LUMVEX-257289 format. One line per 5 residues: number of its first residue (from 0); for each residue x, y, z of C-alpha. Coordinates in pm, whole numbers, plus 32768, in hexadecimal, padded with zeros to 4 digits. Last residue first. Layout:
! residues N
NUM> X:Y:Z  ...
! end
This chain:
! residues 782
781> 7325:9637:8CB7  733D:9714:8DE9  7257:9817:8D48  72E5:9970:8D6F  72FB:9A94:8E5E
776> 7432:9B5E:8E0C  73C5:9CB5:8E78  7304:9D19:8FB2  7251:9E58:8F62  72E8:9FA4:8FD4
771> 71F3:A073:90A2  72D6:A084:91CE  7443:A03C:918A  7496:9ECC:919D  74DD:9E1D:92E8
766> 7468:9CCD:9267  7574:9BFA:930E  74FA:9A91:930E  74AA:9AAE:919D  737F:99F5:9115
761> 7370:9924:8FD9  7222:989F:8F60  71CD:972E:8F36  70AA:9713:9027  7178:9649:911E
756> 7259:9774:914C  73B0:978F:90AD  74BE:9846:9170  75CC:992E:90F3  76DD:99A2:91E3
751> 776F:9B00:9211  78A9:9AFB:92E9  79B5:9ACA:91DF  79C8:9C3D:9186  7926:9C1D:9031
746> 7968:9C62:8EC1  7897:9BA9:8DBF  7906:9BAB:8C51  781A:9B3C:8B3C  78A3:9AF8:89DD
741> 785A:9B92:888D  788F:9B53:8718  7961:9C11:8620  79A4:9BD9:84B0  7865:9C8B:8441
736> 78D1:9DCC:84EF  7A09:9DE7:8416  7958:9DD3:82CB  7846:9CF5:8244  7784:9D8A:8123
731> 761C:9D0C:8155  75C7:9C40:8289  7695:9BE3:83BB  761A:9AEC:84C5  74E5:9A26:845A
726> 7405:9A6E:8330  7505:9A12:8226  7530:9ADD:80E6  769B:9B31:8137  777E:9C0A:8067
721> 78F3:9BD1:8089  7A21:9C22:815E  79E1:9D90:8122  7ABF:9EBE:810C  7AD9:A01D:819C
716> 7983:9FF6:823F  790F:A144:81B1  77E3:A0AD:8101  7891:A0EE:7FB5  79B9:A016:8026
711> 78D7:9F03:80AC  7812:9EEB:7F68  76A2:9EE8:7F1B  76C2:A039:7E67  76D0:9F7A:7D1F
706> 7558:9F4A:7D34  753B:A0B2:7CBD  7466:A1A6:7D87  7305:A22C:7D64  7289:A166:7E8F
701> 7365:A047:7F06  732C:9EF9:7FBA  745B:9E34:8038  744A:9CE3:80EC  72FB:9C99:804A
696> 719C:9C6C:80DA  70CF:9D6D:801E  6FAB:9DF1:80EB  7048:9F1F:8193  7114:9FAE:8073
691> 6FFF:9F6F:7F74  6EFA:A00E:8059  6FDC:A139:8088  7010:A15F:7F0E  6E9E:A157:7EC1
686> 6E5A:A25E:7FCD  6F77:A339:7F49  6EFB:A339:7DE1  701B:A3B2:7D06  7079:A24F:7CA7
681> 71A2:A16D:7C63  71A0:A037:7D40  72D7:9F67:7D7F  7332:9E07:7DF3  746F:9D7D:7E93
676> 74BA:9C1C:7F10  737D:9B5E:7F71  73B9:9A62:7E57  729A:9AC8:7D78  719E:99EF:7CBB
671> 7071:99CF:7DA3  70AE:9AEF:7E92  710E:9BCC:7D6A  6FCF:9B74:7CAF  6EF6:9BB3:7DE2
666> 6F99:9D05:7E16  6F60:9D60:7CA7  6DF5:9CF4:7CC6  6DCE:9DE5:7DED  6E6B:9EFD:7D22
661> 6D6A:9EC6:7C13  6D11:9E1D:7ACB  6E5E:9D77:7A84  6F2C:9D53:7943  7076:9C96:791F
656> 71D1:9CDC:789A  72F3:9BE9:78CE  745B:9C5F:78BB  7599:9C36:77F7  76DF:9CF4:77F8
651> 7786:9BE8:78D1  7757:9B45:7A28  761C:9A9B:79AA  7582:9A39:7AF8  744E:997C:7A85
646> 731C:9942:7B5F  7214:99A5:7A5F  727B:987C:798C  72A5:9835:781A  7262:99A3:77CB
641> 71B0:99D3:767D  7283:9A52:755F  7224:9BB7:750B  70BD:9BFA:749D  7027:9C31:7346
636> 6EB2:9C57:7371  6EDB:9CCE:74D7  6DEB:9CC4:75FD  6E08:9B49:762E  6F83:9B65:764D
631> 6F61:9C4D:7778  6E85:9B4B:7826  6F74:9A29:77F5  70B0:9AF1:784D  717A:9B75:772D
626> 72F2:9B53:771D  73AF:9C93:76C7  751B:9C9E:7655  75C5:9DD8:76D3  769B:9E7F:75CB
621> 76AA:9FCD:768C  75FF:A075:7564  74FC:9F60:7565  74B8:9F94:76D7  7493:A10D:76A1
616> 73A8:A0DE:7579  72CB:9FEE:7642  72B1:A0DE:7768  726E:A203:767A  7155:A141:75CF
611> 70B4:A0F0:7720  70BD:A25E:778B  7029:A2C7:7638  6EFA:A1E9:7683  6E9C:A09A:75E9
606> 6EAE:9FE9:7739  6EC6:A0D2:7865  6D64:A082:78DE  6DC8:9F11:7912  6EC6:9F67:7A1E
601> 701E:9EEC:79B8  70F1:9DF0:7A79  7261:9DE0:7A13  730D:9C99:7A76  7483:9C5B:7AA1
596> 74F7:9DA2:7B3C  765C:9D9D:7BC0  7693:9D62:7D33  774E:9C16:7D02  7847:9CC5:7C20
591> 7887:9C3C:7AC3  77C0:9D50:7A15  789B:9E65:7AA4  7818:9FC2:7A47  7726:9F3D:793F
586> 7600:9EA9:79FC  75C2:9F7F:7B33  766B:A0B2:7A9D  7595:A0AD:795F  7456:A061:7A20
581> 7496:A179:7B18  74F2:A284:7A15  73D8:A233:7920  72D0:A215:7A2F  733D:A354:7ADF
576> 7318:A422:799F  71C7:A37F:794D  7135:A3CE:7AA4  705E:A2B3:7B28  6EE6:A2C8:7B68
571> 6E8D:A183:7AB5  6F95:A0CE:7B83  70DB:A04B:7AF7  7142:9F1C:7BC9  72B6:9EC3:7BD0
566> 72FD:9D5C:7C36  743B:9CAF:7CB8  7477:9B3B:7C89  75BE:9B23:7D49  75E0:99B2:7D91
561> 766A:98C7:7E9C  7682:99CD:7FA9  7777:99E0:80C4  77CF:9975:8226  77F6:97FF:8253
556> 77D6:9767:83B0  78AD:962E:83E6  782F:94CC:8428  779D:9471:82D5  7898:9538:820B
551> 7886:9468:80CA  772F:94D9:8050  7768:9647:80A5  78BF:962E:8003  7834:959D:7EBF
546> 771E:96A4:7EB7  781B:97BD:7EE5  78FD:973B:7DD1  77D6:9710:7CE5  7764:9873:7D2B
541> 78B7:98EE:7CBF  79B2:9983:7DAD  79F1:99F8:7F0F  79A6:98EA:800E  79AF:9947:8182
536> 79D1:9821:826F  79AB:9852:83E8  7A31:97AB:8522  7B47:96CE:8499  7C00:95E0:8582
531> 7B18:94C1:85E6  7A57:94E4:849D  7B89:949D:83CB  7AB1:93E3:82CF  7A7F:9519:81F7
526> 7BF1:9516:81A7  7BCE:93BE:810B  7AAD:9431:8030  7B79:955A:7FB7  7C8D:946F:7F42
521> 7DE8:94C0:7FC1  7EE2:94C3:7EA4  7EBD:963F:7E84  7F86:9660:7FC2  7EE2:9721:80DF
516> 7F50:9886:8122  7F62:98D3:8296  7F0F:9A10:8353  7F52:9A09:84CD  80B2:997F:848D
511> 815B:9AD8:8484  80DA:9B3C:85DD  8216:9BD7:866F  81AF:9D45:8672  8270:9DBF:8541
506> 8251:9C5F:84B2  80E8:9C9A:844C  8157:9D91:833E  8250:9C97:82AE  8143:9B89:82BF
501> 805F:9C62:81E7  8179:9CB2:80F3  81C4:9B3E:80CB  8051:9AFC:8093  8045:9C05:7F82
496> 8174:9B6B:7ED4  80E6:9A0A:7EDD  7F8D:9A7E:7E76  801A:9B26:7D3F  80D7:99ED:7CD6
491> 7FB5:98FD:7D17  7EA7:99D2:7C72  7E1F:98C7:7B83  7E57:97C0:7C93  7D31:9852:7D52
486> 7D6E:98C0:7EB5  7D41:9809:7FFE  7D82:98EE:8124  7D7B:987F:828F  7D49:999A:8389
481> 7D61:99DD:84FB  7C6C:9AE4:8576  7CBF:9C1C:863D  7BAF:9CEE:8596  7CA2:9DE2:84F5
476> 7D8E:9CC7:8490  7C73:9C02:83F1  7BF2:9D35:8339  7D52:9D7D:82BC  7D86:9C19:8243
471> 7C39:9C24:818B  7C93:9D60:80CF  7DFF:9CFC:8094  7D93:9BAE:7FF8  7C5D:9C21:7F39
466> 7D30:9CEF:7E4C  7DAB:9B9F:7DC5  7C5C:9B4D:7D20  7C73:9A0B:7C57  7BBA:992F:7D53
461> 7B8C:9963:7EC6  7B78:9880:7FF6  7B7D:992C:814A  7BA8:984A:827B  7B7C:990D:83BD
456> 7C06:98AC:8511  7B72:994A:8648  7A31:9A18:8647  7AE5:9B41:86DC  7A57:9BE5:8819
451> 7956:9CF7:8861  78E8:9D2B:89CA  77B5:9CDD:8A99  77ED:9D4B:8BFF  7766:9CD4:8D4F
446> 77B5:9D85:8E96  77AB:9CEF:8FF6  7822:9DD4:910F  76BA:9DFA:9187  75DC:9D2E:90A4
441> 7589:9D00:8F33  7629:9E44:8EC6  7607:9E40:8D4C  76EF:9EB2:8C36  769F:9E85:8AC6
436> 7762:9EB1:8982  78BD:9ED8:8A18  79C1:9EEB:8903  7AD1:9DE4:892F  7B28:9DCF:87BD
431> 7AA7:9EF0:86E8  7B22:A03D:8773  7C70:A06F:86C7  7C1C:9F9A:8597  7B44:A0A9:84FD
426> 7C75:A183:84AF  7D37:A05E:8420  7C07:A004:834B  7C14:A156:82A2  7D8A:A125:826C
421> 7D43:9FDF:81B9  7C48:A085:80D3  7D46:A18B:8068  7E4C:A07D:8026  7D57:9FB7:7F4F
416> 7D0D:A0EB:7E7F  7E80:A11F:7E49  7EA4:9FB3:7DE1  7D85:9FD1:7CE9  7E16:A10E:7C57
411> 7F6B:A069:7C2C  7EC0:9F47:7B74  7E57:9DE3:7BC5  7DB7:9CE5:7AD7  7D1A:9BA7:7B59
406> 7BBD:9C3A:7B72  7BD0:9CB2:7A08  7C49:9B5B:799B  7B1F:9AC5:7A51  7A28:9B99:798B
401> 7ADE:9B55:7843  7AB0:99DA:7869  7BDE:990D:78E0  7C3F:97D8:7813  7D30:9878:771C
396> 7E6A:97D6:77A7  7F3C:98EB:7708  7E5B:99F7:77A2  7E67:9958:78FB  7FE3:992B:78F3
391> 8017:9A91:7883  7F29:9B16:798F  7FD7:9A4E:7AA1  812F:9AC9:7A38  80A8:9C2C:7A20
386> 8026:9C0D:7B86  8182:9BB3:7C01  820F:9CE6:7B58  80F1:9DBA:7BE0  813C:9D50:7D47
381> 82B3:9D91:7D29  8273:9EE4:7C8A  8173:9F36:7D98  8271:9F0D:7EAF  824F:A069:7F47
376> 80DB:A083:7EFB  8068:9F37:7F8C  8176:9F4F:809B  80DF:A091:8121  7F8A:9FED:8146
371> 8030:9EC7:81FC  80D9:9FBA:82EC  7F89:A062:832C  7EEE:9F10:837C  8004:9EAF:846F
366> 7FF1:A004:8519  7E79:9FDB:8543  7EAF:9E8E:85F4  7FA9:9F38:86DD  7EB6:A055:8728
361> 7DAD:9F55:8789  7E97:9EC6:8893  7EF4:9D61:8847  7E32:9C45:88EB  7D7B:9BE7:87AA
356> 7EC6:9BC4:86F1  7F4C:9AE0:8802  7E19:9A03:87DC  7E4F:9A0A:8663  7FB5:998B:868E
351> 7F2E:984C:872C  7E10:9826:8633  7EF3:9868:8507  7FFC:9772:857E  7EF2:9667:85BC
346> 7E61:969A:8462  7FB5:9693:83BE  8000:954B:846F  7EB9:94B9:83EE  7F09:953F:8290
341> 8056:948D:829D  8194:9557:82D9  828C:95A6:81C4  839E:94D8:8122  82B5:93BB:80C2
336> 8301:9259:8138  8310:9167:8015  8311:8FFE:808F  8196:9003:80BD  809E:8F3A:818B
331> 7F3D:8FC4:817C  7E71:8FAE:82BB  7CF4:8F9E:82A8  7C2E:905C:81A2  7C9E:91A4:8102
326> 7C15:916F:7FA5  7CF9:90F2:7E91  7BEE:9055:7DB7  7C77:8EFD:7E11  7C41:8F4A:7F81
321> 7ADE:8FC0:7F43  7A96:8E85:7E79  7B05:8DAC:7F9D  7A47:8E70:80A8  7904:8E8C:7FDF
316> 77FD:8DB0:8086  78CD:8D8C:81C3  78BE:8F05:8204  7795:8F42:82EA  777E:8DD4:8356
311> 78DD:8DE7:83F1  796D:8C87:83D9  7A70:8CA4:82C3  7B43:8DB1:8369  7C81:8E0F:82B3
306> 7DF0:8DB2:8284  7E78:8E31:8135  7FAF:8D9F:8091  807B:8DF0:7F59  8143:8CCD:7ECC
301> 82B3:8CF8:7E6D  8356:8BE9:7F43  83AE:8CE2:8054  823D:8D39:8063  81E7:8BC8:8089
296> 82D6:8BAC:81B0  824D:8CEB:8248  80EA:8C69:8229  8141:8B19:82C3  81E6:8BC0:83F0
291> 80C6:8CB4:8411  7FC5:8B9C:8404  8083:8ACB:8505  808C:8BF9:85F2  7F1A:8C32:85B6
286> 7EC5:8AD1:8621  7EE0:8971:859B  7E50:8828:8618  7CE9:8860:85B3  7BC1:88C8:8689
281> 7B84:89CE:8796  7C88:8AB4:86F7  7DEB:8AD2:8779  7E46:8B9B:88AB  7ED8:8CF7:8895
276> 8009:8D79:87DC  80C4:8EB8:8836  814D:8F61:86FF  8257:9074:86ED  8375:8F7B:86D3
271> 82D9:8EE4:859C  8301:902B:84D6  8436:8FAD:841E  8373:8F42:82EB  8264:9048:82AB
266> 80F8:9042:8317  7FFA:912B:8275  7EA8:9184:8310  7EFB:9119:8473  7DC4:910E:854B
261> 7DFD:91B9:8697  7DEE:911C:87F1  7E1C:921C:8907  7CF8:91B7:89E0  7D0C:9040:89A9
256> 7BFF:8F9F:88D5  7CE9:8F21:87C8  7E3D:8EB1:8856  7F49:8FB6:8812  7FCB:905E:86D4
251> 7EA3:8FCD:861C  7EA9:8EF3:84E3  7D64:8ECA:8425  7BF1:8EF4:8468  7BE4:8DB9:853C
246> 7B37:8C69:84FC  7C21:8BF8:83E4  7C40:8C18:826C  7D9A:8BFF:81D1  7DA3:8C95:8071
241> 7EDF:8C35:7FB6  7F2A:8CFC:7E7B  8002:8CE2:7D43  8029:8B68:7D54  8177:8AD6:7CEA
236> 80ED:8972:7D0F  81FE:890C:7E05  81E6:8A5C:7EB4  806E:8A4F:7EDF  807E:88DF:7F37
231> 8176:891B:8052  80AD:8A43:80D9  7F67:8980:80CD  8002:8854:8179  80A2:8931:8284
226> 7F4E:89C7:82D4  7EA2:8874:82AE  7F6C:87E3:83CB  80C8:8758:8419  8147:8747:82B1
221> 82B4:87A6:82E0  833D:88EB:8255  8476:88E2:8181  85AD:89C1:819A  8674:88B5:8253
216> 8575:87B7:82C5  8463:880A:83BC  8434:8705:84CE  8441:87F4:85F5  8334:872D:86A9
211> 82BB:85EE:85FF  815E:85F3:8573  807D:84CA:85CC  807E:83BA:84C1  7F8E:83D5:8398
206> 7EC0:829C:8357  7D53:830A:836D  7DB5:847A:8369  7E0E:8468:81F7  7E65:85D7:81DF
201> 7D6E:868F:8104  7D54:870E:7F9F  7C29:876D:7ECD  7C9F:8797:7D65  7BB7:8877:7C96
196> 7B9F:87F4:7B31  7BD1:88D1:79FB  7C87:87BA:793C  7DD0:887A:7953  7D9A:8896:7ACA
191> 7D73:871E:7AE6  7EAD:86E3:7A14  7F73:87D4:7AEE  7EFC:8723:7C29  7F61:85CC:7BA2
186> 80BB:8643:7B34  8102:86E0:7C87  808F:85A8:7D3D  8163:84C9:7C5E  8290:85AD:7C8F
181> 8262:859D:7E07  8240:8423:7DF6  8386:8406:7D33  8440:84F8:7E14  83D9:8444:7F54
176> 83DD:8533:807A  8299:85DA:8008  81D6:8495:8019  825E:845E:8176  8190:8582:81FC
171> 804B:84E1:8196  7F61:8513:806E  7DF6:84DE:8007  7D80:8570:7EB8  7C10:858F:7E62
166> 7B9C:860C:7D0E  7A91:8709:7CB6  79C3:876D:7B89  7911:88BA:7B60  77BD:88EB:7ABD
161> 775C:89E3:7BD2  7660:88FF:7C7F  7757:87E2:7C55  783F:8899:7D43  774F:885B:7E64
156> 770F:86EA:7E1C  7881:86A2:7DEA  78E1:8755:7F2C  77E0:8688:7FEC  7856:8541:7F54
151> 79B9:85A0:7FBB  7955:85D5:8124  788C:8491:8127  79B0:83C6:80A2  7AA7:845D:8198
146> 79CB:8440:82CD  79E7:82D6:833C  7B61:82C6:830D  7B89:8418:83B8  7AB5:83A9:84E1
141> 7B85:826D:8500  7CC2:833C:84FB  7C39:842A:8602  7BE4:831B:8702  7A87:8346:8793
136> 7A72:834C:890F  7950:826A:896B  77F2:82FB:897D  772A:82D0:8ABA  75CB:8243:8AA9
131> 7518:8273:8BF4  7445:813F:8C2B  730A:8108:8B64  71D4:80D9:8C33  714D:7F75:8C54
126> 7067:7EE8:8B48  7156:7DDB:8AD5  72AE:7E2B:8B55  7387:7D54:8A79  72EB:7D9A:8922
121> 72A6:7F0D:8964  7401:7F36:89EC  749C:7EA0:88B6  73C9:7F76:87C7  7417:80BB:887C
116> 7586:806C:8890  7598:802E:871A  74DD:816F:86C4  75B8:823B:87AC  76F0:819D:8717
111> 7680:81DA:85AF  7628:8346:85EF  776D:8381:86A5  7829:82E0:8586  7786:83BD:847F
106> 77BD:8503:853D  7920:84A6:8593  7960:8455:8424  78F3:85B3:83BB  79C7:864F:84CB
101> 7AF8:857C:846E  7ACF:85BA:82FA  7AA7:8733:832D  7BEE:87CF:82B7  7C23:884F:8158
96> 7D37:88B3:806B  7C7E:893A:7F3C  7D18:8981:7DE7  7CA3:8A82:7CE7  7D30:8ACF:7B91
91> 7C9E:8C15:7B0F  7BD6:8C2B:79CF  7AA8:8CEE:7A4B  79F6:8BA0:7A7C  7AF3:8B47:7B8A
86> 7AB5:8C95:7C37  793F:8C50:7C3A  7974:8AEC:7CB0  7A4E:8B60:7DD3  794A:8C65:7E36
81> 782A:8B6D:7E2B  78F1:8A6A:7EEC  7931:8B66:8000  77BC:8BBB:8014  7765:8A48:8029
76> 7862:8A09:813B  77CD:8B17:8217  766F:8A8C:81E6  76E0:8929:8228  77A3:8961:836A
71> 7815:87F7:8381  77D6:86EE:8484  7830:86B4:85EE  7912:87C9:866B  77F3:885F:8738
66> 7831:89B1:8692  7812:891E:8539  793C:88BF:8463  79BE:8950:8319  7A54:8A97:8398
61> 7AD2:8A24:84ED  7B8A:8905:8442  7C40:89F3:835D  7BEF:8A1B:81EE  7D25:8A5F:8118
56> 7CE2:8AFE:7FC7  7E00:8AD8:7ECC  7DFA:8BC5:7DA3  7E94:8BB4:7C48  7E53:8CE8:7B71
51> 7E87:8E0A:7C60  7E7E:8F50:7B99  7D70:8FE8:7C76  7E65:8FB0:7D95  7F28:90DE:7D0F
46> 7E4E:91D1:7DD3  7EC2:912D:7F14  8027:91A0:7EDA  817F:9103:7EA0  810C:8FBD:7DFF
41> 81EE:8E93:7E3E  8336:8E52:7D8A  83CF:8D9E:7C5F  828D:8CFB:7BEB  8274:8D95:7A91
36> 8102:8D79:7A4C  8004:8C65:79F9  80DE:8B54:7A96  80A0:8A53:798C  7F5A:89C9:7902
31> 7EFA:8B2F:78C5  7FEE:8B3F:77A3  7F04:8A61:76D8  7DF8:8B68:76F2  7CBD:8B02:77A8
26> 7B7D:8B3D:76E7  7B90:89E0:7651  7B6B:893A:77A6  7A4C:8A1B:7809  79A4:89DA:76BC
21> 79C2:8864:76F2  7929:887F:784B  7803:8943:77C4  77C7:8862:769A  77DE:8719:775C
16> 78FE:8641:76DE  79A3:8633:7832  786D:8599:78C7  77A9:8667:79C6  76CF:8585:7A9E
11> 77EF:8499:7AE1  78BB:85A7:7B85  7A1B:851F:7B7A  7AA7:8464:7CA2  7C1D:8435:7CB4
6> 7C97:8380:7DE6  7E05:839B:7E36  7E98:82F7:7F67  800C:8347:7F76  80AD:826E:807F
1> 80A5:8146:7F96  8001:8000:8000
! end
């Protein structure tokens, strides 16, 4: 009997000559029977995992077994099979190293023993009560022998649902010590992969001897468990990626559950000394230390490794595909340690330095901002040179629309304007943080204050708009907030210079690290998962960017607006001169801005009047393309192209035009199709205007003024971090005040004690308040 037990079981329900299976085989290139890519080294970054062609998925005992350790977790296993089959059908080569035979066999043997005992006792005891039936200790090898066939049958049945064939391969440690057997195994696995079959590999636990301590050969890992088996196979087969699924989120710097335990995003060889390992999982013979050892060995052999959680019901259904897509899941093992800090380290540095920034005297924060304003003008040649590099790259690439190119471009005038705005903020910063909003004496020598404080750590994500960086940095400095900046790659050179200038200004008071620039390699979705560190996310960019962030940031508040569908309503009593000026400025001044007009609402009485003709002539002169709303189109014999949607943010010299019967109908239209950003009425009737201002529920509502006034600079805020259409916290252009929150401070003499009565109200033992002053601070005890 050879030590290599190989049992090949093809799916009988899907013959190799079936059309689908044949097409899968033919779709594979001949070169895919080999390594798929040059296998000289592992991937350097998570984003490169998308290129992984040959993948080994290791399923730990805790992943495939139930909590009672008797039987398999069928639902969990089914979702894993679905992901593996999907990747296989994409043209990747998938292999599974699985546990579970012992647990499956234990379930079968327990059932058989209980049934046997029940029958025997019934025969011997007649009608007497059954004695207590105790189960004997089940030997693991016997359980493995009883469970292997059932485990494989289960895998076959599950993969059959996805038209995928499987094969079972049983191995032992000795099979890898024999060169001939190792070559046979390698050849068999390659042939299976070439035939589009998923090999399911396990140690032959029915005959395998117990592992010997310190039995590793020189430079070779011994097969002690499925972790070492998966690592050995991955290297032998030159796999691109090894995914090891366990019952923890990944590798922690100390045992999970302890107070200071932190999940390690990327683990580098040489970091072992910083790890404290805990106990192994409830099942299996390995542990996290064994997983790390196996992972490092595979990494040294050129295979990338990710250790992740395969038991969490929230992520099990997509954990494998997320890893292959390069998402930040589990712990990624990499040989290539970047020169700079990780984003987690940057976050911690920013938070720590941000607390120092918040404790500075207001005059010191103002000095930092004024120094940054000076640097913008003194070093403008350096800034503009970097910006020219970005503009040249963008133009040569040809993928940026004109509106984004305009946002990307900087000029001396733009920098001067930025500097003026920064100095305005510097003046406002002197009485922002620590301002007392409310002071109450709740008892003698007991005073309560509500004061303004920073929110904490802000993450601001912006696209091709480098002028946003100094604006947002200044607002963060003025409000005492730490800041993480994630800029678009289109402005990488400009952002780098502006960030250097910002940190140079911060250095004058020792808080250089309070503003950090995150590498463009970090995915936005990954940043949004730092809910334990980031307090507020502010997106500055397209509506799609904002929607993506709002969807990804499940545990972090997002301040912003997803769309800027701004309306201008021309009332029947409007002045023609004001209409022409306001509509032109609202649409044509900066069409790409979020406060630009997108829909023009016209009162029905204006149709076929000189005012209407002048509006149309002005828009044509400005080369504005008009899209007709449904009702407007019905009034015209030859109408412009009909609008595809009334909720369109064009962002260019285009707008929708629609007709309404009254001011009230205009309000109803805006409530239905608007985005609660900025809306305008043009009228000479004061009563009509006041009703519009009061009834319309938007962040900014204007009377006889351009929608372009919805801007922090024009509001006198100096700059804005964004425009919010939310109902809670800040709304409209968000400046310095919108980046502050409050805290309560109670000052006492140590002698005043609070007592709760049985009725749930709080009474003070020393109520020697001035006569006529009501007792403050009463509240419900719940």
